[in-house]
C-alpha positions in Angstrom: -174.3 -19.5 -75.6 -173.1 -20.8 -71.8 -173.3 -18.4 -68.2 -172.7 -14.6 -69.3 -172.0 -12.8 -65.9 -173.2 -8.7 -65.9 -171.8 -6.7 -63.2 -167.9 -5.4 -61.9 -166.4 -7.3 -59.1 -166.5 -4.1 -57.6 -169.8 -4.6 -57.5 -172.2 -7.0 -55.8 -171.6 -8.6 -59.1 -168.9 -10.4 -56.8 -171.0 -12.1 -55.0 -172.6 -14.3 -58.6 -168.2 -14.0 -59.3 -167.8 -15.5 -56.1 -170.3 -19.0 -56.7 -169.3 -19.1 -59.8 -165.9 -19.9 -59.4 -166.6 -21.6 -56.3 -168.7 -24.1 -59.3 -165.5 -23.9 -61.7 -168.2 -23.1 -63.8 -167.3 -21.7 -67.6 -168.7 -18.1 -67.9 -168.4 -14.7 -69.8 -168.0 -11.8 -67.7 -169.1 -8.3 -69.5 -167.7 -6.2 -66.1 -170.7 -2.9 -66.5 -170.6 -0.7 -63.3 -172.9 1.0 -61.9 -173.6 3.9 -63.6 -172.4 2.9 -67.0 -175.4 4.3 -69.7 -175.0 0.3 -71.3 -177.0 -0.4 -68.2 -180.2 1.5 -69.6 -179.8 0.4 -73.4 -182.6 -1.9 -74.8 -179.7 -4.6 -74.9 -179.3 -4.8 -71.2 -182.5 -3.9 -70.4 -183.6 -6.5 -71.8 -181.5 -9.4 -69.0 -182.9 -7.1 -66.1 -185.6 -4.3 -67.0 -184.8 -2.8 -63.8 -180.8 -1.5 -65.4 -179.0 -3.2 -62.3 -176.1 -5.1 -62.3 -175.3 -8.0 -61.5 -177.6 -9.7 -64.0 -177.0 -13.4 -65.5 -177.6 -15.2 -68.7 -177.6 -19.0 -68.7 -178.3 -19.6 -72.2 -180.9 -17.4 -72.3 -182.5 -17.9 -68.4 -181.9 -14.5 -67.4 -182.5 -13.5 -63.5 -181.2 -10.1 -61.5 -180.3 -9.3 -57.9 -177.6 -11.1 -56.7 -178.5 -13.6 -53.8 -181.3 -15.0 -55.8 -178.7 -15.6 -58.1 -176.6 -17.8 -56.7 -179.3 -19.8 -55.0 -180.2 -20.8 -58.9 -176.8 -21.1 -59.5 -176.2 -23.9 -57.0 -179.4 -25.2 -57.2 -178.2 -26.0 -61.2 -174.5 -26.2 -61.1 -173.7 -27.1 -57.3 -173.0 -30.4 -57.4 -170.1 -29.9 -59.6 -168.4 -28.4 -56.1 -166.6 -31.0 -54.2 -168.7 -31.4 -51.9 -171.2 -29.7 -53.1 -171.8 -26.3 -52.3 -176.1 -27.1 -52.6 -178.5 -28.2 -50.1 -179.1 -31.9 -49.8 -182.5 -32.5 -48.9 -185.6 -29.8 -48.5 -184.6 -29.0 -45.0 -181.4 -27.7 -46.3 -183.0 -25.6 -48.7 -185.4 -23.8 -46.4 -181.9 -22.9 -44.1 -180.3 -21.8 -47.9 -183.4 -19.2 -48.2 -183.7 -18.3 -44.2 -179.9 -17.8 -44.2 -180.1 -15.4 -46.8 -183.0 -13.9 -46.5 -181.8 -13.5 -43.4 -179.1 -11.8 -44.3 -180.9 -9.6 -46.8 -183.0 -7.7 -44.3 -181.5 -7.8 -41.0 -177.3 -6.9 -42.2 -177.5 -6.2 -45.8 -179.2 -2.1 -45.2 -177.4 -1.5 -41.8 -173.9 -2.7 -42.4 -173.9 -1.1 -45.2 -174.5 2.6 -43.9 -171.8 1.5 -41.8 -169.0 0.6 -44.6 -170.2 4.0 -46.5 -170.3 6.9 -43.2 -166.7 5.6 -42.2 -164.8 3.8 -45.0 -165.8 4.9 -48.6 -167.6 8.4 -48.3 -165.0 11.3 -48.4 -164.7 12.6 -45.0 -167.3 15.9 -45.6 -169.8 13.2 -46.4 -169.6 10.9 -43.4 -172.1 11.1 -40.6 -171.1 9.3 -37.8 -174.5 9.2 -36.0 -175.2 7.7 -38.6 -172.6 4.6 -38.8 -173.4 4.4 -34.9 -177.2 4.0 -35.2 -176.6 1.1 -37.9 -174.0 -0.6 -35.3 -176.7 -0.2 -33.0 -179.0 -1.7 -35.2 -176.7 -4.8 -35.7 -176.3 -6.1 -32.5 -179.1 -8.3 -32.5 -178.2 -10.4 -35.7 -174.8 -10.5 -34.6 -174.7 -11.7 -31.7 -177.7 -14.5 -32.8 -175.0 -14.7 -35.7 -172.2 -15.8 -33.4 -174.2 -17.8 -31.0 -174.8 -20.1 -34.2 -171.6 -20.7 -35.6 -169.9 -21.4 -31.3 -171.8 -24.8 -32.3 -170.0 -25.2 -36.5 -167.6 -23.9 -38.7 -170.9 -23.2 -40.9 -174.4 -22.2 -40.9 -175.8 -25.3 -42.3 -173.3 -27.6 -40.3 -169.3 -29.0 -41.1 -169.8 -28.4 -45.1 -169.3 -24.6 -46.5 -173.0 -23.7 -49.3 -174.4 -21.1 -51.1 -175.7 -20.4 -47.4 -172.8 -19.2 -46.3 -171.4 -18.5 -49.3 -174.1 -15.8 -49.3 -174.5 -14.3 -45.5 -170.6 -14.4 -46.2 -170.7 -11.9 -49.3 -172.9 -9.2 -47.0 -170.0 -9.3 -44.2 -167.8 -8.6 -46.3 -164.8 -8.1 -45.0 -164.2 -4.5 -46.1 -168.0 -4.0 -44.1 -166.8 -5.9 -41.3 -163.7 -4.3 -40.9 -165.8 -0.5 -40.1 -167.3 -2.4 -36.5 -165.9 -3.8 -34.0 -165.7 -7.4 -34.0 -164.6 -7.9 -30.7 -167.5 -9.3 -29.0 -168.2 -11.9 -32.2 -164.9 -14.3 -32.0 -166.9 -16.9 -34.0 -168.7 -14.6 -37.0 -164.7 -13.5 -37.0 -163.4 -16.8 -37.7 -166.0 -17.8 -40.1 -166.3 -15.1 -42.5 -161.8 -15.6 -42.4 -162.7 -18.8 -43.8 -164.8 -18.1 -46.3 -163.2 -14.9 -47.2 -159.9 -16.8 -47.5 -161.5 -19.0 -49.6 -158.9 -19.8 -53.3 -162.1 -18.6 -55.1 -162.9 -15.8 -52.7 -159.2 -14.7 -53.2 -159.7 -14.7 -56.9 -162.8 -12.6 -57.1 -160.9 -10.3 -54.4 -157.8 -10.2 -56.8 -160.6 -8.5 -60.0 -162.3 -6.6 -57.4 -158.5 -4.7 -56.8 -157.7 -5.4 -60.6 -160.3 -3.3 -61.5 -162.8 -6.0 -63.3 
């Protein structure tokens, strides 16, 4: 059966596609979009009962939630990349969990609000106060991240891992473009290194093509 990835590259599925391409995995891509009626039909609900993308079916093992999927793929296939994207020790694995959880809890929500109200929503639906409040909310976590990246190229040191992929996917180029990054030069450099990786560029091309 192999690996099947459900979801369009214009959704959080982009994170999973990025990981799969980093690892050189062969996979079937089913580009279901958010709101697609198929998401609420029995075949897909067997894959993800929540009826959302992304989701995967890896030889009968099914799961959802983009960052969790990437942790699974890194643990199972991470050594296919050179250097490995998987944690090399229990301590590194704990740090991978830490950074992935932190990105989801401290950054995902406010960064999404900023992006929606400055980039995505039509002008009449944008609320500047929502964007300003969200930008104020992310100043502290971004300051902390900037200080970490001042001392190392990547979150676990000098090699790119799933921790960087997960965090950088939350801090996507489009989301970062919606705020002033002048106070955070180390984040800017790190994000550029992450988003210019060939696998990330390939997924961006998929996104632009509508897949």
